[in-house]
N, C-alpha and C positions, 0 to 999 in steps of 0.2 A: 504493500499500499504506500502511495506517496506520501511522504511526511512533509508538512508545511513547513516553510522556512519564513519565520516572523522577521527575519533580519534582511530578506530580499529586497530588491528593488520594488517589485510589485507591491509587496505589502507596506513598505514605506509610502509608496504614492497614494495606495488606497488609505492608509491611515490619514494621511495629510488632507487629501481631498475629502474624506468623511469628516474630519474634523471641521474644515471650511463649510461644508454642506449642512453640517448639524449647526454650526454657528449662525450660518446665514438663515436656515429656516427658523430656527428657534427666534432669532431676532426679529425676523417678518411676524412670525405668529404672536411673539410678546407685544410687539408693536400695534398689530392689528386688535389684540384683545384689548390693550390700554386705550386706543383710540375708541373702541366700541364702548367700553365702560365709561369712558369720559363723556361721550356723545349720550350716553343713556341718562347718566346723572345729570347733565346739562338739561336734557329734555324734562327730567323730573323737576330740577330746579325752577326751570321756566313755568311748568305747570303749577308749582307752588306759588309763584309769584303771581299767576293768574288768579288762583285761589284766594290768596291773600287780598288781592285788589278787590275781590267781591265781598270778602268778610269784612274789611275794616269799617265800612259804613255800619254795619249791623252790631260789631262786637265792642266799638269804642264810642260810649255815650259823649255828649257835649261836656267839655270840661269847664271848671270854675276857677276862679282866682287869676293866676298868671297865665294859664294856657287857654287860647280862645279857639283853638282848632283841634280836632280829634286826629292829630297825626299828619295834618296837611302843612307842608313846609311854607305854603303861601297864606297860611293864615286863615283860611276859610273856616267858618263855624257851620258845623253840620247839626241839625236838631236832634234830640235825644231819640234813639229807635223805640218804637212801640213795644219791641219784644221784651224789654226789661221791665219787669214787673210781675205780680201774680205769684203763683206757687212754683216752687223749684222741684221738678219731678225726681232729680237723680241725686245721689250722694256723690258728691265731688271730692278731690283729694284736699287733705287738710281739715276734714269734717264739715266743710260747707256743702250746703245744698245748692246744686247749679242747674241751670235749665238750658235747654237746647234752643237754638235760635230756628224760629218758625219759617218755613218756606226755603230752607237751605237744605239741599240733598247733594252731598259731596261725594258720594259713592266709595271709591277707595281712600279718599282724603279724610283726616280727621282734624279737628280744630279745639281750641281753648282759649279763653281770656281771664285775666286776672286784673282785679281792681289795683289801684296804687298801695293798699294796705295789704295786698297778697291774697285777698279772698277771690276764689274761683267764681267768675261772673257766669261764664257760660261754657259748655263743654260738650263735644258730641258724643254719641252713644258708641263710637267705635274707638275712642281715645284709649290708648293704652293707659294701664294702671301707673300710679305714681307719676304722673306727667308733671314736671315743673318747668317753669319758665327759665330762660337763659339769663342769668344775672350780668353776663358781661354786655348785653344789649343796652344801649344808652338812648335817650330821647333824641328825636330827629335823625335817627338812622333809618335808612330805608329797609333794612332786613338784615338778618344775619343767618346764614345757613350752617346747620350742624348736623351730625350724625350720631344719633343716640341708639346704640345697639344695632338693631336690624332696622330702624326707621331713620327717614330722612326729614328734617324740619327746618321751617323757616319761622325765625322769631322777629316780631316787629314790636317796638317801643314806642308808643304815640305820645305827643307832647303832655297831655292831661294825665300820664302816668299810668295808664292802662298799658299792659302787654298781651299781646296776641300770638299764639304759635298755630301754624297749620302745617300738617305732616302726612306722611303716607309711609306705608311698609315696603321696605327693599327686598322682602322676600321673593316676590316675583322677578325682579331684576336679577337677584342672586341666583336663583334657579335658572333663569336664561343664559346668565353668564357662565354658569357651570356646564349647562348643556353646550355653549358656544367653546368652551375651553375644552371639552370633551372631542368635539369635532375637530378643532384645531390640533389638537394631539393626534387624532386619528389621520388627519390630512397630513400633517408634519411627519408624521413617521412614515406614512406611505411614501412622500416625496423622498425622504432619507433612504429608505429601503430600495425605491425604484432608481434613485440616483446612484446609490452605491453599487447595485447591481449593474447598471449601465457602466458606471466607472471602473468597476472590475473587468467587465467584458472588454472595455475599450483599452485598458491597461495589459490585459492579456494579448489582445490582438496586436498592440503596439509592442511588446515585449517578446513576441512569438519568435522573431528571427533570432533572439538571444538565446532562446531554448533550444532552437534548431541548431545554431551555432555551437553551443555546449555539447549536444548529442554527438554532432558530426565531429568535433574535435576529440571526444572520447573514443568514438570508432576508428577515427585515424591514429589516436595514441595506441590503440590495440593492434595496428598494424594494417588496417583495411585503408589503404590510400586512395581507392576508388571512389570513396564517399564524397558528395557534395550536399550544400545547404540548399534546401527546398524554400524559396522565397518568390512569392507572389508580387509581392509590394516593392518593386524596383526602385519606384519613384521616392521613397521615404529614405531618411537618413540610415535607418539600420538594413534596409533593402540594398542601399549602395555599399554597405560595409559587408553584407553578405556576398554580393557579386565580386567585391574585391578579395574577400577571403576564398571563394571558389576559385578565382583565378590563380591565388597563391597556392591552393591546394593542388590545383591541375599543375602548375610548374613544380611543386614538390614532388607529385607523382611522377612527372616526366623526369625529373631529376633521378628519382630513385630507380626508375626502370632504365634509365640511361646507365646508372652506376651498375646496376645489374648485368646489363648488357656488356658494358665495358669490362666487367669483371670476368664474365664469361669469355669474350673475346680474348683477353689477355692471358687466361689460362688455356685456352685453345692455341693460341699463337706461341706459348711457352712449351706446350705440351710436344709439339713437334721436335723442336731441338733436344728436349730432355729424353724424348723417347729414342733419338738417334744416338745419343751418348750412351744411353743404357744398352741398347742394343749391340752398339759396337763393342763396349767393353765386355758385355756378357759373351759376345761370340768369340772374342779374342781370349778370353780367360778359360774357355772350355778345353782349349788344347793348346799345344805349344805351337808358337807361329814363328816364321823368319822374320829377321829384322826389317826387311822392306814391308811385309805384312803389319808388323807393329807400327811401322811409321805411317803406312796408310790409315790405320785405324785412329792414331793419334791426330792426323791431319783432319779426318772427319769430325772427330770430337771437336778440334779446335774450330772448325768452320761453324759447328752446330752452338759452341760456347760464344762465339763472335756474334752470331746472330742473336742469341739470347742477351748479350750485353747491349747490342744496338737497340733492342725492344726494351730492355729496362731502362737505358738513359732516355729513349723517347717517352716511355712513360713517367719518369721523373721530371722530365722538361715539361711535359703536358700538366702535370700537378702542381709544379711550380708557378706556371702561367695562371692556371685556374685560381690559385690562392694569391696571386699578386705577389709571390716571392721572388719572381725571377727579375732580376736587375737589368734595366733598359738604359743605356746611354741617351743622352739627349744633346746631340751635337748637329750641326749644319753639315749636309753632304749632298752631292749631286747624284739623283738616281739613274742618270745617264751613264756616270762613270761606274757604279756599282754593278749596273747591268751589262756593261761591256766586259767587265771583268769576270762575270760568271758565264758569259757566253764563251769567252776564250777558254774556260775550264771544261765546258761540256763539247766543245768543238771536236775533240777526238772522237768522242762517242757517236755524234753526228756524222763524221766522216767515214766510220766504219759501215755505216749503212747508206752511205751517199745522200745524206739529207743536207739540204742546203739551208742555212741559216741567214736571212737577210735582216739587216738592222736599219731602222728608222729612228734614231735617238736624237731628241732635242733635249737640251738642258732643262732639269726640272729639280729645282731645289727642295730639299725635304729637311725636317728636323726631328731626329730619332735616332735609333741604333743601327749604323751601317752594316755591322756584321749580322745582326739579326734579319735586316731586310734582305741583305745579300742571301742568308739562307733560304729565304722565301723564294727569291728569284731563282736560284739554283735549283731548288725542288721542282718548281714549275717547269724550267728548261730541261730538267732531267725527264720529267714525266712527258714532255713534248716529244722527246727524242725517242724514248722507250715505247711510247703508245702511239707512234707514227707509222706510216707505210715506208717501205724502202723506196729509195729515190724521191722522197717527199720533201716538204718545205716547212721552214718555221719562221714567222715574221715576229720581230720583236720591236716595240716602238715604246718611247717615252714622250711626255709631253705636259706641260702644266695646263689644267683645265678647270674652270669654275672654282678656284680657290684650293684645288687638290693637284698633286702630282701624279700623273697616271702611268701605269705600266701595262702594256698589253701583250699577251704571248699568245700566238695562233699557231695552230698547226694544221696539216692536211691529213690527219689521222681518219679513222672510220667514224669518229664521232661518238656521241653517248646519247643513249635512249632517253626520251624525256622522263621517264618513271625514276630513274637514277639520279638526276640531276639534284632534286631537293635534299638528298642524303649524301652527297658526294664529299662533304666536308665532316662527315661524321667519323668517329674514331673506328679503326678497323674495317670500315666499309670499301667494298670493291665492287665496281661495276662489271659484273660477270659479262663475258662476251667483248663489250666495247672496251673495258678497261681490265683485263685480266692481270693479274698479280705477277710480278716477276719473281724469280727465286730470290729468297732472302728478304723481300720487301714487306712490311708489317701492316701497311695500310693507314699508317699514321702521319705520313708526310704532309697532306692536305689538311689535316686537323690541326697540326703544329703551325703549319702556315697561316691559317685562320686566326689561331689564338694570337699570334705574333703581331698580325696586322691589326687585329681589334685591340691589342694593348697599346698600339700608337695611335690610336683613335681614328684608324681608316676602315676599309671595307674590302672585301675581295668577292667576286662572283664568276659564274661560269655560264657562258652560252654555248650551246652545241646542238647540232642536228646531225643524225644518223647520215653518215656518206659524206657530210660537208666539213668535217674536222671540228675541232673545239677551240674557244677563245676565252682565255683567263684574263680578268681584268682587276688590277690592283689600284686603289686609291689612297694616297697618303697625304695628310695635311701639308701644305706649304710652309716652307721655313720661314 
């Protein structure tokens, strides 16, 4: 079973996004709840103001003495209401009997009024018990809102000393707000759950290439270099990374395959001279031989050992070139002069087969190692002689061209088939038929030549058609 890693990038992203989502939703829900509660209280307060406006003329009688108006800041005098008088039908707080105001039906609101002496003058039947006036209210104040327990009340202190309270129960509003809070919790929780689920899915989709990279890397570490990362989103950053890694894995796979093939080819090349040495020595040791036979055996073993030495030196040279450990001189020299010297070295081989070497050498300055470049030129000329037709021709030219010094070696040999051209510079590769190996040659000459030219920052290529000969072109940076 897959174990959850709470330290993974996915979990960290999810935790952060979840925290932000919860904070945002909670803030919105709390803000909406507070706004709704404040709006409902304001509506109740406004209704209490309207109720108080209708009650004041009935519950505050005309004053005497200093106060000429019953709570009117403009000083208007109201006549005493006819409701005050007669029997008091109810027991009021403080032991006084209070009467209700006739003709006033307030429904969910209640009211009460007190005389300046604190005696209940009038109180509604639905007023809560132990109802007391707000002592903080003072004369000429338009009203003071207070919350007493579960009730919301408006207190008014009129100039003649009477105090009036109008109130209503907040129980319906509290019940509605509780229902609203429950719905907000349900809605908010749903938003958080849905948002977290979508966020988790998006994070999983976004980080899926990383999981694919990890799985592929593990499989490659176990030795399966053919594995590649499957990524459909090539436009994203991780998709681009997957493409780069796939390219790296492909090159790594090719390098390992190349190394395996190289090891196999090297072992194959070394096996022949070793077999020759073992066969010769074993045959000679089986019985007594004449001095001439011993000498012949030793010469055969020497030739095999020399071939092994050349092969080993070539392998070491390639290894040093691949590792960048081969020291290259950086001096200015003329490619035409180096080529002319190499031509003179191979001319005896060409004369043996009556091959004509024609020179078209123009001065071409180079900056590099003249000995290494001469090694390349000599290898190309030797190949041109050995893989040419008798009575054939070789054309060698040098010239500066587009920022490079160019060497071209053309022969009139049988040419190379197109399927062999892409592999011609690979190690131990031989183009069978068109380029058969000569006795003692390992097939590393062109590979070494290519490594030397690339180490100089140049290029080497071949063009050939079957029956039309071959042309090798070397380009080196100008001095």
